[in-house]
VMD Tcl script that draws the C-alpha trace (Angstrom):
set ca {
  {75.81 77.76 90.54}
  {77.64 80.46 88.29}
  {78.56 83.04 90.81}
  {76.99 81.92 94.16}
  {74.05 83.36 95.62}
  {73.51 87.24 96.17}
  {74.79 88.54 99.38}
  {71.25 88.79 100.89}
  {71.15 84.92 101.08}
  {74.08 84.18 102.86}
  {73.72 85.18 106.53}
  {72.06 84.08 109.38}
  {68.54 85.56 109.57}
  {68.62 86.34 113.25}
  {71.66 88.49 113.79}
  {71.71 90.28 116.11}
  {70.33 87.98 118.81}
  {72.16 87.57 121.83}
  {71.28 86.80 125.50}
  {73.55 87.21 128.45}
  {77.05 87.05 127.14}
  {79.51 85.31 127.37}
  {77.09 82.24 127.94}
  {78.18 78.82 130.01}
  {79.43 76.70 126.82}
  {81.67 79.60 125.87}
  {82.98 80.41 129.55}
  {83.84 76.43 129.75}
  {85.65 76.76 126.43}
  {87.53 80.02 127.45}
  {88.41 78.43 130.59}
  {89.83 75.27 129.03}
  {91.87 77.46 126.56}
  {93.54 79.55 129.50}
  {94.63 76.03 130.95}
  {96.08 74.49 128.02}
  {96.87 77.24 125.30}
  {99.64 79.54 125.04}
  {100.18 82.69 127.20}
  {100.45 84.77 123.92}
  {96.92 84.37 123.16}
  {95.19 87.99 122.82}
  {91.75 88.34 121.26}
  {89.61 86.48 123.77}
  {91.16 89.13 126.57}
  {89.35 91.91 124.52}
  {85.98 89.90 123.84}
  {85.39 86.72 125.69}
  {83.70 84.71 122.95}
  {83.98 81.06 121.38}
  {82.93 80.75 117.78}
  {80.78 77.82 116.65}
  {79.89 78.87 113.16}
  {79.60 81.99 110.57}
  {77.71 82.67 107.63}
  {78.36 85.88 105.64}
  {78.47 88.82 108.02}
  {77.11 86.94 110.96}
  {78.62 84.56 113.40}
  {77.37 82.45 116.21}
  {78.91 81.61 119.60}
  {79.03 78.29 121.37}
  {75.69 79.22 123.14}
  {74.01 79.88 120.02}
  {74.10 83.67 120.26}
  {74.16 85.35 116.93}
  {76.30 88.62 116.14}
  {77.05 90.96 113.32}
  {80.64 90.80 112.67}
  {82.33 94.05 111.81}
  {85.66 92.53 111.93}
  {85.80 89.70 109.49}
  {88.94 88.16 111.38}
  {91.08 91.05 110.91}
  {90.04 91.76 107.46}
  {90.56 88.09 106.13}
  {86.70 87.19 105.29}
  {86.05 89.65 102.63}
  {83.54 87.42 100.88}
  {82.02 86.48 104.21}
  {82.17 83.14 106.60}
  {81.65 80.09 104.68}
  {80.96 81.77 101.20}
  {79.16 78.78 99.30}
  {80.69 79.72 96.05}
  {84.12 79.47 97.36}
  {83.56 76.27 99.73}
  {82.07 74.50 96.58}
  {85.50 74.85 95.03}
  {87.14 74.16 98.29}
  {85.46 70.83 98.69}
  {86.08 69.65 95.05}
  {89.83 70.59 95.33}
  {90.28 68.86 98.75}
  {89.05 65.74 97.55}
  {91.90 65.49 94.60}
  {95.10 67.45 95.82}
  {96.16 69.74 98.78}
  {99.83 70.27 98.88}
  {102.19 70.65 95.82}
  {104.97 72.73 96.96}
  {105.54 75.02 93.71}
  {104.77 72.25 91.13}
  {102.35 73.55 88.46}
  {98.53 73.16 88.90}
  {95.52 74.56 87.15}
  {94.47 76.28 90.73}
  {97.94 77.88 90.97}
  {98.13 79.22 87.41}
  {94.61 80.27 87.45}
  {95.31 82.40 90.64}
  {98.33 84.22 89.15}
  {96.54 84.85 86.28}
  {93.50 86.28 88.52}
  {95.86 88.50 90.18}
  {97.34 89.88 86.85}
  {93.76 90.74 85.93}
  {93.14 92.96 89.27}
  {96.88 94.18 89.38}
  {97.54 97.78 89.71}
  {97.54 99.27 86.12}
  {101.27 99.78 85.92}
  {101.52 96.01 86.83}
  {99.01 94.30 84.59}
  {100.62 92.26 81.98}
  {104.01 92.98 83.44}
  {104.26 91.46 86.99}
  {105.16 87.96 88.74}
  {103.98 86.50 91.76}
  {106.04 84.34 94.25}
  {104.06 82.21 96.95}
  {106.56 81.62 99.68}
  {104.60 80.85 103.04}
  {101.11 81.18 104.39}
  {101.18 84.44 106.38}
  {101.35 88.08 105.63}
  {104.74 88.19 107.25}
  {106.23 85.58 104.70}
  {105.27 88.02 101.93}
  {106.68 90.85 103.34}
  {109.81 88.98 103.85}
  {109.86 88.07 100.38}
  {109.47 91.79 99.28}
  {112.55 92.70 101.77}
  {114.67 90.10 99.86}
  {113.69 90.86 96.61}
  {114.32 94.52 97.15}
  {117.92 93.89 98.47}
  {118.53 91.36 95.71}
  {117.91 93.69 92.92}
  {119.46 96.82 94.18}
  {122.40 95.52 96.10}
  {121.45 97.61 99.24}
  {120.69 96.95 102.85}
  {118.99 99.71 104.11}
  {114.98 100.01 104.20}
  {112.71 103.16 104.84}
  {109.55 102.45 106.83}
  {107.03 104.43 108.92}
  {105.99 105.23 112.35}
  {102.67 103.57 113.17}
  {103.37 100.76 110.47}
  {102.63 97.17 111.10}
  {104.00 94.86 108.88}
  {104.16 91.29 110.79}
  {105.75 89.26 113.42}
  {108.87 87.70 111.76}
  {112.45 89.33 112.07}
  {112.21 91.33 108.92}
  {108.78 92.09 109.01}
  {109.32 93.19 112.86}
  {111.96 95.27 111.83}
  {110.10 97.47 109.47}
  {107.04 97.49 112.08}
  {106.71 100.85 113.97}
  {105.49 99.30 117.64}
  {108.46 99.33 119.74}
  {106.89 97.39 122.49}
  {105.72 94.63 120.08}
  {109.42 93.91 119.10}
  {111.51 95.20 122.13}
  {112.13 91.90 123.43}
  {113.44 90.70 120.27}
  {116.29 92.99 119.26}
  {118.54 93.13 117.58}
  {116.26 92.67 114.37}
  {117.40 94.00 110.88}
  {120.05 96.94 110.85}
  {119.62 99.99 108.92}
  {115.95 100.55 109.14}
  {114.63 103.99 109.49}
  {111.01 105.10 110.34}
  {109.76 108.12 108.75}
  {106.59 110.02 109.70}
  {103.56 108.94 108.35}
  {100.80 111.93 107.13}
  {98.52 111.64 110.05}
  {96.87 115.29 110.04}
  {94.68 114.66 112.66}
  {97.41 113.72 115.41}
  {100.29 115.95 113.98}
  {97.89 119.03 114.17}
  {98.79 119.78 110.37}
  {96.95 120.56 107.40}
  {96.65 117.51 104.93}
  {99.12 119.18 102.66}
  {101.59 120.16 105.65}
  {101.37 116.62 106.82}
  {102.29 115.25 103.43}
  {105.07 117.47 102.74}
  {106.73 117.07 105.95}
  {106.84 112.99 105.34}
  {107.78 113.31 101.71}
  {110.70 115.87 103.26}
  {111.89 113.42 105.80}
  {112.16 110.36 103.54}
  {113.86 112.39 100.84}
  {116.41 113.50 103.26}
  {116.84 110.00 104.82}
  {117.55 109.04 101.06}
  {119.43 111.87 99.42}
  {120.98 114.12 102.36}
  {124.75 113.04 102.63}
  {124.14 113.13 106.45}
  {120.57 111.48 106.04}
  {121.94 108.27 108.10}
  {120.88 105.47 105.63}
  {124.05 104.52 103.75}
  {122.90 102.09 101.32}
  {118.98 102.16 100.90}
  {117.26 99.08 99.15}
  {113.64 100.07 99.45}
  {110.69 102.04 100.92}
  {107.89 100.09 102.39}
  {104.52 101.71 103.23}
  {101.09 101.02 103.97}
  {98.66 102.78 101.49}
  {96.32 102.88 104.34}
  {97.74 102.01 107.81}
  {95.72 99.46 109.69}
  {96.77 98.37 113.02}
  {98.12 102.05 113.16}
  {94.69 103.45 113.41}
  {93.14 103.30 109.80}
  {95.32 106.44 108.94}
  {94.65 107.38 105.51}
  {97.14 109.47 103.99}
  {96.23 112.95 102.12}
  {96.54 112.53 98.00}
  {99.91 113.36 97.00}
  {101.84 111.08 99.45}
  {102.11 107.73 97.51}
  {103.02 109.61 94.37}
  {105.67 111.54 96.19}
  {107.09 108.05 97.52}
  {106.84 106.78 93.95}
  {108.75 109.83 92.64}
  {111.42 109.60 95.14}
  {112.05 105.85 94.50}
  {112.32 106.43 90.92}
  {114.90 109.29 91.33}
  {116.94 107.27 93.62}
  {116.81 103.74 91.85}
  {115.24 102.00 95.03}
  {112.17 99.72 95.33}
  {108.86 100.94 96.38}
  {106.90 98.24 98.34}
  {103.27 98.56 98.99}
  {102.11 96.50 101.87}
  {98.26 95.72 100.73}
  {97.93 92.67 103.25}
  {95.04 94.30 105.25}
  {94.00 97.21 102.76}
  {93.71 94.87 99.49}
  {91.51 92.91 97.69}
  {88.38 95.20 97.55}
  {88.79 96.39 101.35}
  {88.96 99.97 100.68}
  {86.14 99.83 97.53}
  {88.95 99.60 94.93}
  {91.15 96.39 94.51}
  {93.97 97.97 96.20}
  {94.05 100.90 98.48}
  {96.85 102.34 96.47}
  {94.27 102.44 93.18}
  {92.57 105.46 94.74}
  {95.73 107.23 93.93}
  {96.58 105.58 90.79}
  {100.11 104.73 91.96}
  {101.89 101.55 91.25}
  {104.48 99.96 93.27}
  {107.52 97.74 92.12}
  {106.42 95.25 94.77}
  {103.23 94.55 96.63}
  {102.29 92.13 99.32}
  {98.97 90.28 99.68}
  {97.67 87.85 102.33}
  {94.43 87.75 104.68}
  {91.52 87.81 102.03}
  {93.72 86.11 99.36}
  {92.92 82.77 100.83}
  {89.15 83.39 100.13}
  {87.46 82.07 103.32}
  {90.27 81.92 105.63}
  {92.96 79.61 104.37}
  {96.33 80.88 105.15}
  {97.66 82.11 101.80}
  {100.15 85.01 100.89}
  {101.87 86.36 97.70}
  {104.28 88.88 96.80}
  {103.60 90.37 93.27}
  {106.26 92.44 91.60}
  {107.18 94.09 88.22}
  {108.59 91.59 85.70}
  {111.75 93.75 85.58}
  {112.70 92.51 89.12}
  {112.42 88.84 88.59}
  {116.04 88.23 88.63}
  {115.90 85.53 91.27}
  {117.32 82.16 90.38}
  {115.73 78.73 91.12}
  {115.40 78.18 94.72}
  {116.55 81.91 95.84}
  {113.30 82.23 97.43}
  {111.51 79.13 98.88}
  {108.95 77.88 101.43}
  {107.15 74.51 101.94}
  {103.64 76.02 101.81}
  {103.96 77.64 98.47}
  {101.55 75.34 96.90}
  {98.38 75.42 99.23}
  {96.09 74.32 96.23}
  {92.96 74.72 98.24}
  {93.70 78.20 99.22}
  {94.43 79.06 95.52}
  {91.16 77.61 94.33}
  {89.60 79.44 97.27}
  {91.33 82.88 96.37}
  {90.39 82.65 92.76}
  {86.65 81.99 93.64}
  {86.89 84.80 96.00}
  {88.07 87.17 93.58}
  {85.49 86.03 91.23}
  {82.50 86.49 93.70}
  {83.79 90.16 94.45}
  {83.61 90.70 90.64}
  {80.20 89.16 89.74}
  {78.69 90.82 92.82}
  {80.16 94.29 92.12}
  {81.22 94.20 95.69}
  {83.69 97.15 95.10}
  {81.06 99.41 94.33}
  {79.05 98.11 97.41}
  {81.97 98.40 99.71}
  {82.26 102.22 98.54}
  {78.41 103.03 98.98}
  {77.97 101.14 102.29}
  {81.29 102.82 103.77}
  {79.74 106.15 102.95}
  {76.50 104.91 104.69}
  {78.71 103.78 108.02}
  {80.66 106.99 108.03}
  {77.82 109.06 107.74}
  {75.99 107.18 110.58}
  {79.40 108.07 112.42}
  {79.82 111.63 111.35}
  {76.11 111.96 112.84}
  {77.20 110.56 116.22}
  {79.92 113.19 116.05}
  {77.74 116.05 116.06}
  {76.38 114.87 119.55}
  {79.67 114.77 121.35}
  {83.33 116.20 121.25}
  {84.83 112.86 121.98}
  {84.49 111.34 118.57}
  {87.48 113.07 117.03}
  {87.55 111.97 113.69}
  {86.10 109.19 111.13}
  {88.37 108.20 108.15}
  {89.10 105.26 105.48}
  {87.87 104.48 102.15}
  {85.23 101.74 101.58}
  {84.97 98.88 104.29}
  {88.21 100.30 106.05}
  {87.04 102.78 108.55}
  {88.33 104.35 111.89}
  {86.61 106.33 114.32}
  {89.35 107.84 116.70}
  {88.12 108.70 120.12}
  {89.74 111.61 122.56}
  {89.16 112.65 125.88}
  {87.91 116.15 127.22}
  {91.42 117.42 126.43}
  {91.75 115.98 123.30}
  {94.30 113.28 124.09}
  {93.71 109.58 122.89}
  {90.96 107.77 124.98}
  {91.26 104.01 124.51}
  {89.51 103.44 127.68}
  {86.39 104.88 126.19}
  {86.62 102.79 123.02}
  {86.99 99.50 125.34}
  {83.85 100.54 126.85}
  {82.05 101.02 123.19}
  {83.49 97.66 122.08}
  {82.16 95.82 125.28}
  {78.55 97.15 124.71}
  {78.46 96.37 121.26}
  {79.58 92.75 122.10}
  {76.94 92.67 124.74}
  {74.24 93.84 122.26}
  {75.49 91.55 119.24}
  {77.83 93.50 117.35}
  {81.68 92.49 117.07}
  {84.11 95.63 116.42}
  {87.70 95.76 117.16}
  {90.02 98.35 118.08}
  {93.27 99.89 116.51}
  {95.90 102.84 117.01}
  {98.86 103.47 118.96}
  {96.72 104.22 122.01}
  {93.90 101.63 121.24}
  {91.67 104.92 120.80}
  {90.17 103.79 117.33}
  {87.26 101.80 116.67}
  {88.12 99.78 113.58}
  {85.36 98.76 111.09}
  {86.41 95.69 108.92}
  {83.25 93.96 107.97}
  {83.16 91.48 105.28}
  {82.24 93.00 101.91}
  {79.07 91.06 101.68}
  {77.70 93.03 104.68}
  {74.03 94.11 103.60}
  {72.71 97.60 104.02}
  {70.14 96.12 106.70}
  {72.76 94.75 108.74}
  {74.96 97.65 108.47}
  {72.05 99.79 109.93}
  {71.29 97.35 112.54}
  {75.04 97.38 113.39}
  {75.33 100.89 113.41}
  {72.26 101.39 115.39}
  {74.09 99.66 118.35}
  {77.44 101.31 117.73}
  {75.86 104.69 117.83}
  {73.96 103.57 121.31}
  {77.36 102.30 122.42}
  {79.34 105.54 121.77}
  {76.37 107.55 123.60}
  {76.27 104.91 126.39}
  {80.05 105.29 126.86}
  {80.30 109.00 126.56}
  {77.35 109.45 129.10}
  {79.37 107.20 131.66}
  {82.93 108.85 131.04}
}
mol new
graphics top color blue
foreach p $ca { graphics top sphere $p radius 0.5 }
foreach p [lrange $ca 0 end-1] q [lrange $ca 1 end] { graphics top cylinder $p $q radius 0.2 }
display resetview
């Protein structure tokens, strides 16, 4: 096996194929979870499913029902469930060595070199990688520390609608007030600027960009802007939890210019949007803008291993030994899996595949939008797509999206929601999703839209 089997060969053959769901085994597991698991468990509240196994872009539940997965564990499984090319290396490595803190291993150094190979153009050959902990939040914390360490500043500019994680620093730069409301005070001196969102702001794309950049510039440069000692700007090149909000061209370059003019650090959070999700290695590649610091996690662990990394320009590598640390910065199995996943994407040209399939999915949704005024906008890049639904008055309609999600589940397609009001249907399928599976899934999604709209 040189680069693993083709994507047509790595899925369950019978997807979608569901009976009445949830089935008895699933219900029993859900009931047991409710009895003994944390009350913080969330996802089964939306879709009552208990997983048994997965292959490629398909999964089976505990009752043998087979689904097309358009969610991929929140964008974790970019090369699919149980990808055999990745698992070959996982099994080999797990039998030898698993945990090394930050001692050198071939797996660690190979992944660092691989990340340099696919880094944004302005970082290639000029970057360092720090592993600090297993989650995306850990990578965000590292990026905040790095910005402060190098500038001497302490203030941060983030954006409304942003999601960066659940730890203290990451929550501080997250926009969701309800999510973090019970845990204040968080970091001081964090200011949230508007993110360009033309559809919801009732602005043209250029007006939305100009407004956002004017606000950021004022926060940094206005003597009465309020942020006394800025260290950096942190931004998602495409907002994920915020609703797959895809900023118009010029926004990222404008942030790059403001950061350069004011000697502050520009951080791109590519945890959900990176590693091929958008049809480029990084969503920021669509604009050709290079950050100073970039976070990665989710798909970095190949087939679901918890692994995060913070990449940054070499000039910022001013830390002394031990100035950033973490026990799980040497997950050798995850590192091997990450390298293999990148190789699989390269060898099977999955960036181009994501672009092509993304156009097909958006096209099917656009066709559905011609039949109803309730589908307000379809947006995104590659296989990072959001469909925003509104009520008859043009206001966000989360209930309609819940109905569509439920219909899809009952007919064998798993799709999730996003957005401040839960009114965005979010498509994050594995990059190995085939055209046939996408067609079958979209047939069900479109039927679900028609069914939900008729019942509304």
